[in-house]
C-alpha positions as CSV (number, residue, x, y, z in Angstrom):
1,M,14.5,21.0,19.9
2,N,14.2,20.4,16.2
3,A,15.0,17.2,14.3
4,L,18.5,18.2,13.2
5,Q,19.6,19.2,16.7
6,A,18.3,16.0,18.1
7,L,20.2,14.0,15.5
8,C,23.4,15.9,16.2
9,E,23.0,15.1,19.9
10,Y,22.5,11.5,19.0
11,S,25.7,11.6,16.9
12,Q,27.7,13.0,19.8
13,R,26.3,10.4,22.1
14,K,27.3,7.6,19.7
15,G,31.1,7.6,20.0
16,S,31.4,5.1,17.2
17,L,30.0,7.4,14.5
18,P,32.4,8.6,11.8
19,P,34.1,12.0,12.3
20,T,33.4,15.0,10.1
21,G,34.0,14.2,6.4
22,Y,33.9,10.4,6.8
23,T,31.2,7.7,6.5
24,D,31.0,4.0,7.0
25,K,30.4,2.2,3.7
26,A,30.0,-1.5,2.8
27,I,32.5,-2.2,0.0
28,P,32.1,-5.8,-1.2
29,C,34.8,-5.9,-3.9
30,V,38.4,-5.1,-3.0
31,I,41.2,-5.2,-5.7
32,V,44.5,-6.3,-4.1
33,I,47.6,-4.8,-5.7
34,D,51.3,-4.8,-4.8
35,N,53.6,-1.8,-4.2
36,Q,54.3,-1.5,-7.9
37,G,50.5,-1.4,-8.8
38,R,50.6,-4.9,-10.2
39,F,47.3,-6.8,-9.9
40,V,47.4,-9.6,-7.3
41,N,43.8,-10.8,-6.9
42,L,40.2,-9.8,-6.5
43,E,38.3,-10.3,-3.2
44,C,34.5,-10.4,-3.3
45,D,32.6,-10.4,0.0
46,E,29.3,-12.2,-0.7
47,T,27.6,-11.6,2.6
48,P,24.6,-13.9,3.1
49,K,21.2,-12.2,3.0
50,G,20.2,-10.8,6.4
51,E,23.8,-10.5,7.7
52,T,25.7,-7.2,8.0
53,P,28.4,-6.7,5.4
54,R,31.9,-5.4,6.4
55,K,32.1,-1.7,6.4
56,Y,35.0,0.6,5.9
57,R,35.5,4.2,7.2
58,V,36.0,6.2,4.0
59,V,35.7,9.9,2.8
60,N,32.1,10.8,2.5
61,G,31.2,11.4,-1.1
62,S,28.1,13.2,-2.4
63,R,26.6,13.4,-5.9
64,S,23.2,13.2,-7.6
65,S,23.2,13.5,-11.5
66,N,26.5,15.3,-11.6
67,I,29.9,13.5,-12.2
68,A,31.6,13.4,-8.8
69,P,34.0,10.4,-8.1
70,Y,34.5,9.2,-4.5
71,V,37.9,9.1,-3.0
72,F,39.7,5.8,-3.9
73,Y,36.4,3.8,-3.9
74,D,33.4,3.9,-6.1
75,T,31.1,1.8,-8.3
76,G,32.3,-0.3,-11.2
77,E,31.3,2.4,-13.6
78,Y,33.6,5.0,-12.1
79,L,36.4,2.8,-10.9
80,L,36.7,0.3,-13.8
81,G,34.7,1.9,-16.6
82,I,32.1,-0.8,-16.7
83,V,29.0,0.3,-18.5
84,P,26.0,-0.6,-16.3
85,E,23.7,-3.2,-17.8
86,K,20.6,-1.0,-17.5
87,K,22.3,1.6,-19.6
88,S,23.2,-0.8,-22.4
89,K,20.3,-3.2,-23.0
90,P,20.2,-5.8,-25.8
91,G,18.3,-4.5,-28.8
92,E,19.0,-0.8,-28.1
93,S,20.1,1.4,-30.9
94,S,23.8,1.7,-31.5
95,E,23.5,5.4,-30.8
96,K,22.1,4.8,-27.3
97,Q,24.9,2.4,-26.6
98,K,27.5,4.9,-27.7
99,K,26.0,7.5,-25.4
100,A,26.0,5.1,-22.5
101,K,29.6,4.2,-23.1
102,A,30.6,7.8,-23.5
103,A,28.9,8.7,-20.2
104,T,30.7,5.9,-18.4
105,Q,34.0,6.9,-20.0
106,K,33.6,10.4,-18.6
107,K,32.9,9.1,-15.1
108,H,35.9,6.7,-15.3
109,E,38.2,9.5,-16.5
110,S,37.1,11.8,-13.7
111,F,38.0,9.0,-11.2
112,L,41.5,8.6,-12.8
113,L,42.1,12.4,-12.7
114,Q,41.2,12.6,-9.0
115,C,43.6,9.7,-8.2
116,E,46.4,11.4,-10.1
117,E,45.7,14.7,-8.3
118,I,45.8,13.1,-4.9
119,A,48.9,11.1,-5.8
120,N,50.7,14.2,-7.0
121,R,49.7,16.1,-3.9
122,Y,51.2,13.4,-1.6
123,P,54.2,12.1,-3.5
124,A,55.6,10.2,-0.5
125,N,52.4,8.1,-0.2
126,K,53.2,4.8,-2.0
127,K,49.5,3.6,-1.8
128,F,48.2,6.5,-3.9
129,A,51.0,6.0,-6.5
130,S,50.4,2.2,-6.6
131,V,46.7,2.8,-7.6
132,C,47.8,5.1,-10.5
133,S,50.3,2.4,-11.5
134,F,47.5,-0.2,-11.5
135,Y,45.8,1.7,-14.3
136,E,49.0,2.4,-16.2
137,N,50.0,-1.3,-16.1
138,G,46.7,-2.5,-17.7
139,G,45.4,-3.7,-14.4
140,I,41.7,-3.7,-15.5
141,L,42.4,-6.3,-18.2
142,Q,44.3,-8.5,-15.7
143,L,41.4,-8.1,-13.3
144,Q,38.9,-9.5,-15.8
145,N,40.8,-12.8,-15.9
146,D,40.4,-13.3,-12.1
147,A,38.2,-16.2,-10.9
148,C,36.0,-13.7,-9.0
149,W,35.4,-11.4,-11.9
150,E,32.0,-13.0,-12.8
151,T,30.9,-12.5,-9.2
152,A,32.1,-8.9,-9.3
153,K,30.3,-8.2,-12.5
154,K,27.0,-9.1,-10.8
155,M,27.9,-6.7,-8.0
156,Q,28.8,-3.8,-10.3
157,A,26.3,-1.5,-8.7
158,G,28.1,-2.0,-5.4
159,L,31.4,-0.4,-4.4
160,F,35.0,-1.3,-5.3
161,S,38.2,-0.2,-3.7
162,F,42.0,-1.0,-3.5
163,R,44.2,-2.6,-0.9
164,L,47.9,-3.1,-0.9
165,Q,49.1,-6.7,-0.5
166,G,49.9,-7.3,3.2
167,D,47.8,-4.3,4.5
168,L,44.7,-4.6,6.6
169,E,43.2,-1.3,5.6
170,I,42.0,-0.3,2.1
171,V,43.6,2.7,0.3
172,A,40.4,4.7,0.9
173,E,41.1,4.6,4.7
174,D,44.6,6.2,4.4
175,E,45.5,8.8,7.0
176,D,46.7,11.4,4.4
177,L,43.1,11.7,3.2
178,K,42.2,13.6,6.4
179,D,44.5,16.4,5.3
180,Y,43.1,16.2,1.7
181,I,39.5,16.7,3.0
182,Q,40.5,19.7,5.1
183,S,42.4,21.4,2.3
184,K,39.6,20.7,-0.2
185,N,36.8,22.1,2.1
186,S,38.8,25.2,3.2
187,G,38.7,26.9,-0.2
188,K,35.1,26.1,-1.2
189,Q,33.3,29.1,0.4
190,K,34.6,32.2,2.1
191,G,31.5,33.9,3.6
192,E,30.7,33.2,7.2
193,S,27.2,32.7,8.6
194,V,25.6,31.4,11.8
195,C,24.8,27.7,11.7
196,L,21.0,27.1,12.2
197,V,21.7,23.8,14.0
198,T,24.6,24.7,16.4
199,G,24.2,28.5,16.6
200,K,28.0,28.9,15.9
201,K,29.7,30.8,13.2
202,C,30.6,28.6,10.2
203,V,31.2,28.5,6.5
204,P,27.9,27.0,5.3
205,I,27.9,24.0,3.1
206,A,26.2,24.1,-0.3
207,V,24.2,20.9,0.1
208,S,24.2,18.2,2.7
209,N,25.4,14.7,2.0
210,A,23.1,12.1,0.5
211,I,21.4,9.5,2.7
212,H,19.8,6.2,1.7
213,V,16.1,5.9,2.4
214,A,13.7,3.1,1.3
215,G,12.0,4.3,-1.9
216,G,14.6,7.0,-2.7
217,Q,17.1,7.0,-5.5
218,P,19.8,4.3,-5.2
219,S,22.4,7.1,-5.2
220,G,20.8,8.6,-2.2
221,V,18.6,11.6,-1.3
222,R,19.3,14.9,0.5
223,L,17.6,16.1,3.7
224,V,18.8,19.7,3.2
225,S,19.5,21.2,-0.2
226,F,18.7,24.2,-2.4
227,Q,18.6,24.4,-6.2
228,T,20.6,27.3,-7.7
229,N,18.2,29.9,-9.2
230,S,15.2,27.8,-8.1
231,G,13.1,30.8,-7.0
232,Y,13.8,30.1,-3.3
233,D,17.0,32.2,-3.3
234,S,16.8,35.5,-1.4
235,Y,18.9,38.6,-1.3
236,G,21.3,37.1,-3.9
237,K,22.1,34.2,-1.7
238,K,22.8,30.8,-3.3
239,Q,22.2,27.2,-2.2
240,G,23.3,26.7,1.4
241,E,23.6,30.4,2.1
242,N,19.8,30.5,2.3
243,A,19.7,28.3,5.4
244,P,23.3,28.1,6.6
245,I,24.4,24.8,8.1
246,S,28.0,24.0,9.1
247,K,30.0,21.0,7.7
248,E,30.3,19.6,11.3
249,A,26.5,19.7,11.8
250,S,25.8,18.2,8.4
251,D,28.1,15.3,9.0
252,A,26.7,14.8,12.5
253,Y,23.1,14.5,11.5
254,N,23.9,12.6,8.3
255,G,26.1,10.2,10.3
256,A,23.3,9.7,12.8
257,L,20.8,9.0,10.0
258,D,23.2,6.5,8.4
259,V,23.2,4.5,11.6
260,L,19.5,4.8,12.2
261,L,18.6,4.0,8.6
262,A,20.9,1.0,8.2
263,K,19.2,-2.2,7.1
264,E,20.3,-4.0,10.3
265,S,19.0,-1.1,12.5
266,R,16.6,-1.9,15.3
267,N,15.4,1.7,15.3
268,R,14.1,1.8,11.7
269,L,10.6,1.0,10.5
270,V,9.4,1.2,6.9
271,V,5.6,1.8,6.7
272,G,4.5,2.0,3.1
273,N,6.3,4.9,1.4
274,R,7.4,6.3,4.8
275,T,10.5,5.4,6.8
276,Y,10.4,6.1,10.5
277,V,13.4,6.2,12.9
278,F,13.3,6.6,16.6
279,W,15.7,7.0,19.4
280,A,15.9,8.1,23.1
281,S,17.9,11.2,24.3
282,N,19.8,9.1,26.9
283,T,21.6,5.8,27.1
284,D,20.3,4.8,30.6
285,E,18.3,1.7,31.4
286,A,14.9,3.3,30.8
287,S,15.9,4.7,27.4
288,K,17.3,1.3,26.3
289,A,14.2,-0.6,27.6
290,T,11.9,1.8,25.7
291,E,13.8,1.5,22.4
292,D,13.9,-2.3,22.7
293,A,10.3,-2.7,23.7
294,L,9.1,-0.5,20.8
295,S,11.2,-2.5,18.3
296,V,9.4,-5.7,19.5
297,L,6.0,-4.0,19.4
298,L,6.5,-2.7,15.8
299,G,7.7,-6.1,14.7
300,I,11.3,-4.9,13.9
301,V,12.7,-7.5,16.3
302,Q,11.2,-10.8,17.1
303,P,11.5,-12.0,20.7
304,D,13.7,-15.0,21.2
305,N,11.3,-17.1,23.2
306,S,9.1,-20.2,22.5
307,N,6.1,-18.6,24.3
308,P,4.2,-16.6,21.7
309,D,2.8,-14.2,24.3
310,Y,6.3,-13.5,25.7
311,G,6.8,-10.6,23.3
312,V,3.6,-8.8,24.4
313,E,4.3,-9.3,28.1
314,K,7.9,-8.1,27.7
315,V,6.7,-5.0,26.0
316,R,4.0,-4.3,28.6
317,K,6.5,-4.8,31.5
318,A,9.0,-2.5,29.9
319,F,6.6,0.4,29.4
320,D,4.9,-0.1,32.7
321,S,8.3,0.0,34.5
322,V,9.3,3.2,32.8
323,F,5.9,4.9,33.4
324,S,5.6,3.8,37.0
325,G,9.1,4.7,37.9
326,V,10.3,1.1,38.6
327,I,13.1,2.0,36.1
328,K,14.3,5.4,37.1
329,T,14.3,8.2,34.5
330,D,15.6,11.8,34.4
331,F,13.0,14.5,34.1
332,D,14.6,15.7,30.9
333,D,14.7,12.3,29.2
334,R,13.1,12.5,25.8
335,F,12.0,10.2,23.0
336,F,12.2,11.2,19.3
337,I,10.5,9.9,16.2
338,L,11.3,11.1,12.7
339,G,9.3,10.3,9.6
340,L,11.0,10.6,6.2
341,A,9.3,10.5,2.8
342,P,11.7,10.4,-0.3
343,N,10.8,12.3,-3.4
344,V,13.2,12.1,-6.4
345,A,16.5,13.5,-5.2
346,R,15.3,14.9,-1.9
347,V,13.6,13.6,1.2
348,A,10.9,15.4,3.1
349,V,10.3,15.3,6.9
350,S,6.7,13.9,7.0
351,F,6.6,13.5,10.8
352,W,8.5,14.8,13.8
353,A,7.6,14.0,17.4
354,E,9.5,14.8,20.6
355,M,8.0,13.5,23.9
356,L,9.0,13.0,27.5
357,L,10.1,9.4,27.9
358,K,7.5,8.8,30.6
359,D,4.7,10.3,28.4
360,F,5.7,8.1,25.5
361,A,5.7,5.0,27.7
362,E,2.2,6.0,28.9
363,S,1.0,6.3,25.3
364,L,2.3,2.8,24.5
365,L,0.9,1.3,27.7
366,K,-2.5,2.8,26.9
367,F,-2.3,1.2,23.4
368,L,-1.6,-2.2,24.9
369,N,-4.5,-1.8,27.4
370,D,-6.9,-0.6,24.7
371,M,-6.0,-3.6,22.5
372,E,-6.5,-6.2,25.3
373,I,-9.3,-8.6,24.4
374,V,-10.7,-11.9,25.6
375,D,-9.1,-14.9,23.8
376,N,-10.3,-18.5,24.5
377,R,-8.1,-20.2,22.0
378,K,-5.8,-23.0,23.3
379,E,-2.9,-21.5,21.3
380,K,-2.7,-17.8,21.7
381,Y,-0.6,-15.5,19.5
382,P,0.5,-11.9,19.9
383,Y,-1.8,-9.6,18.0
384,K,-1.0,-6.2,19.4
385,G,1.7,-5.0,17.0
386,L,1.5,-2.7,14.0
387,Y,1.8,-5.4,11.3
388,P,-1.0,-7.7,12.7
389,I,-3.3,-4.6,12.7
390,L,-2.5,-3.8,9.1
391,K,-2.7,-7.5,8.0
392,S,-6.2,-7.7,9.6
393,I,-7.6,-5.3,7.0
394,S,-5.7,-6.9,4.0
395,V,-6.5,-9.9,1.9
396,T,-3.0,-11.3,2.1
397,K,-0.2,-9.3,3.8
398,A,0.2,-6.0,5.8
399,A,2.0,-4.4,2.8
400,D,-1.3,-4.4,0.9
401,A,-3.0,-2.0,3.4
402,P,-3.7,1.5,2.0
403,E,-0.8,3.9,2.4
404,N,-2.8,6.5,4.3
405,V,-4.0,3.9,6.8
406,K,-0.5,2.6,7.5
407,D,0.7,6.1,8.3
408,A,-2.3,7.1,10.4
409,V,-2.3,3.8,12.4
410,F,1.4,4.3,13.3
411,R,0.8,7.8,14.5
412,S,-2.2,6.6,16.6
413,I,-0.1,4.0,18.3
414,I,2.8,6.2,19.3
415,Q,0.8,9.4,20.2
416,G,-2.2,7.8,21.8
417,L,-4.5,9.3,19.2
418,P,-7.9,7.9,18.1
419,F,-7.7,5.2,15.5
420,P,-8.4,6.6,12.0
421,V,-11.9,6.1,10.6
422,T,-10.5,4.5,7.5
423,L,-9.0,1.7,9.6
424,I,-12.4,1.0,11.2
425,Q,-14.2,1.1,7.9
426,A,-11.7,-1.4,6.5
427,V,-12.1,-3.7,9.6
428,I,-15.9,-3.7,9.4
429,R,-15.7,-4.4,5.6
430,R,-13.4,-7.4,6.2
431,C,-15.8,-8.7,9.0
432,R,-18.7,-8.6,6.6
433,V,-16.8,-10.2,3.7
434,E,-15.5,-13.1,5.8
435,Q,-18.6,-13.3,8.0
436,T,-16.4,-13.5,11.1
437,V,-14.6,-11.3,13.7
438,T,-11.0,-12.3,14.3
439,I,-9.3,-11.5,17.7
440,T,-7.2,-8.8,16.1
441,R,-10.2,-7.1,14.5
442,A,-12.1,-7.3,17.8
443,A,-9.2,-5.7,19.6
444,I,-9.0,-2.9,17.0
445,L,-12.7,-2.2,17.4
446,K,-12.4,-2.1,21.2
447,A,-9.4,0.3,21.0
448,Y,-11.3,2.5,18.5
449,L,-14.3,2.8,20.7
450,N,-12.3,3.5,23.8
451,R,-10.3,6.2,22.1
452,L,-13.2,8.2,20.7
453,P,-13.1,11.8,21.9
454,N,-16.8,11.8,22.8
455,I,-16.6,8.8,25.1
456,Q,-18.1,9.6,28.5
457,G,-17.0,7.4,31.3
458,K,-18.2,4.1,29.9
459,R,-15.3,2.1,28.4
460,M,-15.5,-1.1,26.4
461,E,-14.4,-4.2,28.4
462,K,-12.1,-6.9,27.3
463,M,-14.8,-9.5,27.6
464,L,-18.6,-9.7,27.5
465,D,-20.3,-6.7,29.3
466,K,-23.9,-7.5,30.1
467,T,-24.4,-3.9,31.4
468,N,-23.6,-2.4,28.0
469,E,-26.9,-1.0,26.6
470,D,-25.5,0.4,23.3
471,V,-28.0,-0.6,20.6
472,G,-25.3,-1.8,18.2
473,Y,-23.6,-3.9,20.9
474,L,-27.0,-5.5,21.8
475,C,-27.7,-6.3,18.2
476,G,-24.3,-7.9,17.8
477,R,-24.9,-10.0,20.9
478,L,-28.3,-11.1,19.7
479,F,-27.1,-12.0,16.3
480,A,-24.3,-14.2,17.8
481,T,-27.0,-15.9,20.1
482,L,-29.3,-16.6,17.1
483,E,-26.4,-18.0,15.2
484,M,-25.5,-20.3,18.0
485,V,-29.1,-21.5,18.3
486,Q,-29.1,-22.5,14.6
487,S,-25.7,-24.2,15.0
488,R,-26.9,-26.2,18.0
489,A,-30.1,-27.2,16.2
490,N,-28.6,-28.1,12.7
491,G,-24.9,-28.7,13.4
492,K,-24.1,-25.6,11.2
493,S,-25.1,-22.0,10.8
494,T,-26.1,-20.2,7.6
495,I,-27.5,-16.9,9.0
496,G,-24.1,-15.4,9.3
497,A,-23.3,-15.7,5.6
498,R,-26.8,-14.5,4.6
499,F,-27.7,-11.8,7.1
500,I,-24.6,-10.4,8.9
501,G,-24.3,-7.5,6.5
502,A,-27.9,-6.4,6.9
503,A,-27.9,-7.1,10.6
504,S,-24.9,-4.8,11.2
505,T,-26.3,-1.9,9.1
506,T,-30.1,-2.1,9.0
507,P,-31.1,-4.4,11.8
508,A,-34.8,-3.5,11.6
509,T,-35.0,-5.2,8.2
510,V,-33.8,-8.7,9.4
511,F,-34.1,-9.3,13.1
512,G,-37.9,-9.9,12.9
513,T,-37.2,-12.7,10.4
514,L,-34.2,-14.1,12.4
515,L,-36.2,-14.2,15.7
516,G,-39.0,-16.1,13.9
517,L,-36.5,-18.6,12.5
518,S,-34.9,-19.1,15.9
519,L,-38.2,-20.4,17.2
520,H,-38.2,-23.2,14.6
521,H,-34.5,-24.0,15.5
522,E,-35.3,-24.2,19.2
523,E,-37.8,-26.9,18.5
524,K,-34.9,-29.2,17.7
525,L,-33.1,-28.5,21.0
526,N,-33.5,-30.3,24.3
527,E,-35.4,-28.6,27.1
528,G,-32.3,-27.4,28.9
529,Q,-30.9,-25.7,25.8
530,K,-34.3,-24.1,25.0
531,V,-34.4,-22.6,28.5
532,F,-30.8,-21.4,28.3
533,F,-31.2,-19.6,24.9
534,E,-34.6,-18.1,25.8
535,Q,-33.0,-16.6,28.8
536,Q,-30.1,-15.3,26.7
537,K,-32.5,-13.7,24.1
538,G,-34.7,-12.3,26.8
539,E,-31.8,-10.7,28.7
540,I,-30.7,-8.9,25.5
541,L,-34.1,-7.9,24.3
542,D,-35.1,-6.4,27.6
543,K,-32.3,-3.8,27.2
544,M,-33.4,-2.9,23.6
545,P,-35.1,0.5,23.3
546,A,-38.9,0.6,23.4
547,S,-38.9,1.8,19.8
548,G,-37.5,-1.5,18.7
549,F,-34.6,-2.3,16.4
550,P,-33.1,0.8,14.8
551,A,-33.5,1.3,11.1
552,R,-29.8,2.0,10.6
553,L,-26.6,1.8,12.5
554,D,-23.9,4.5,12.1
555,L,-20.2,3.6,12.0
556,Q,-19.7,3.7,15.8
557,E,-22.7,1.5,16.3
558,Q,-21.5,-0.9,13.6
559,A,-18.2,-1.2,15.5
560,N,-20.2,-1.9,18.7
561,F,-22.2,-4.5,16.7
562,F,-19.1,-6.6,15.7
563,L,-17.5,-6.2,19.1
564,G,-20.7,-7.4,20.8
565,Y,-20.9,-10.2,18.4
566,Y,-17.3,-11.3,19.2
567,H,-17.8,-10.9,23.0
568,Q,-21.0,-13.0,22.9
569,Q,-19.3,-15.7,20.8
570,Q,-16.3,-15.9,23.2
571,S,-18.7,-16.2,26.1
572,F,-20.3,-19.3,24.5
573,Y,-16.9,-20.9,23.9
574,T,-15.5,-20.5,27.4
575,K,-14.1,-23.7,29.0
576,K,-17.0,-24.2,31.3
577,N,-20.1,-22.5,30.0
578,D,-23.8,-22.9,30.4
579,V,-24.3,-24.0,26.8
580,E,-22.2,-27.1,27.2
581,S,-23.8,-28.0,30.5
582,T,-27.2,-28.0,28.9
583,N,-26.2,-30.9,26.7
584,E,-26.4,-33.1,29.8
585,T,-29.9,-32.0,30.6
586,N,-32.6,-34.6,29.8
C-alpha cells in the first residue's frame, strides 16, 4: 500500500473529516452584517496560545502565486483590500508601494467579482446578496471604526468571513455552495482516466490542494502537482493528466493530512526540517495504545503524572502488551509513518514506512530495552525519548542538533536500525568536552553497541559487567578507578579534565603515568581503602591483553571506553558499596 492509499483509508475511517470539496479552517475574524448588508460589528477570536481556535467547514481553496479568491472567506488582502505590511514597508520607494497596492487591489477585485457571480447564480439566497450589499454600502469604512479593528489589523494574515446577524453559521458554510462546487468542477476537464489511488475511472484534477507543513510557504505546499511545459509532460498530457488522481482521492488524502498536520495533533512530530506524521490502520485498543505510547516516547504528549518515570513505564507497558498479545491485534493491523520535506511550493515525501503493528511494537520495545541503563540518582528522570537524545549532543537544546542526525536517529528508533555513527561521534565529543558521561549519553552508547550489525552474542549490560574483556571497556573502568583514588586522596580529581581525551583515544600514552600517580595518591588512603583499590586495579589489569595498553582506540572501542567509565563510576556510588565501607576501616 502506498502513502496516498493509506491516507485515503485513514480519511474514510475518520468520519469527522470534511467531505469532498470542503476543509476545516480556523477563521478568527468574522464580520457580522444584517439582511441588508449593513455592518453590525466585528468579532475577533483571540485564542490563547496553545489552545485550538474555532474551525469552520468551508469550501476548499487552492492557490500559490496565482490570484484565486476563496469562497466567502479569505485574508484581509483579498476580502478587505488591506495591503500587507510586509509589502509596504516604511522607507520603500513610492513605485514599490504603488505596485503593492495595485497587486492587492487586483486580489480584492477578484474576490468581489466572485461574490457577485455566486450571488447572481443563486438570486434567492439572501446571505450572498447581503455580502455584496456590504461592499456597495461602504461597509469597509464602517468596519474600520469598530473597536476590534486594531486587533483585526494585527491578524490581517489570518482569515476573515461574514455572518448574518442572528445566524450561527458563517456565510462560507451555506448549503448552496455544495451545488456551486459541483457545477464548477464538472466543466473543468472532460477526459477520463484511471485514478492511481483508487483504481476507478475519474476526471483527473490538475493539481492537489495545498497543505500546511512546518517550514513550507504560509500559503501552503502541494503533495502532488505538475508544472505546465515543465519537461515532465509526456504524450502531450498536461499537469494532472500525467499522473491522474480523482478529486475524491485528492480531497481524502489532503483532508487526512490536514488532521494529522494540525498544530494540536498528537500524531505529528517536527524534527529539524522534516515533519513526520504517524497513524494506525485500525481504531482498536492496540492501535490506540500504540499511537498514544509513541506520542509520549517522542515527547509530543507529556504524561500527566507526578512520577517522572511514569511516562517511560507507560510506554513500555503499552508496547509490551501489543507485542506479547495481552492486547489483541488483527494480523492485518498496520502502522504507518510518513515523512514530509517542504521545498518552495511543493512538499517531497522524504520517508515512508508501513509495518505490521506487532513488528512496530517490537522495534520500540527493543529501543527501550537497549536504552535501559543503571541510574543511582535519588531523583530519576525519563531519558529514553527522542528529544533527550538530541539534547545530549547539543550545547543548549535539541533543536541545535545537526539536521542529518535528527532524521537518522528518528529512523533508528522506529525501525530498530543501528544508531548513526554521526550520533556516536557527537556523544563522545560531548563526553570529552564536559569530562563526564551523563546517563543519557551512557544509554545511547549502550544502545549503539548492542545494535551493531557485527555483534556476536555478547551484549552490553545495563550495569557494570566484570566479565566484559573489551579493551576499550577495561580502559574506561580503569580510568574511573584511578579518578576515584585521586578523589578519595585529595577530595577532588583533576585527571579527568587533563587526561580523559588521551585516555579514550591513545591509552598507551597516558596510563603508565596515571598508574604511577595513583601509587602516590594511595599513600594518603587508609589501609582498607588501599586494599580495596589495589584489588579493583588488579582485577581490571588482569583482563588486559598481554601486549599492554593499545596505541589507539577506534570509534567502537571509544564508545566502550565511556560506557565502561560510566558503569564503573555508578558501581562506586551504589547505596552500599565497598568504597564507603572502607572508610570505617582503621
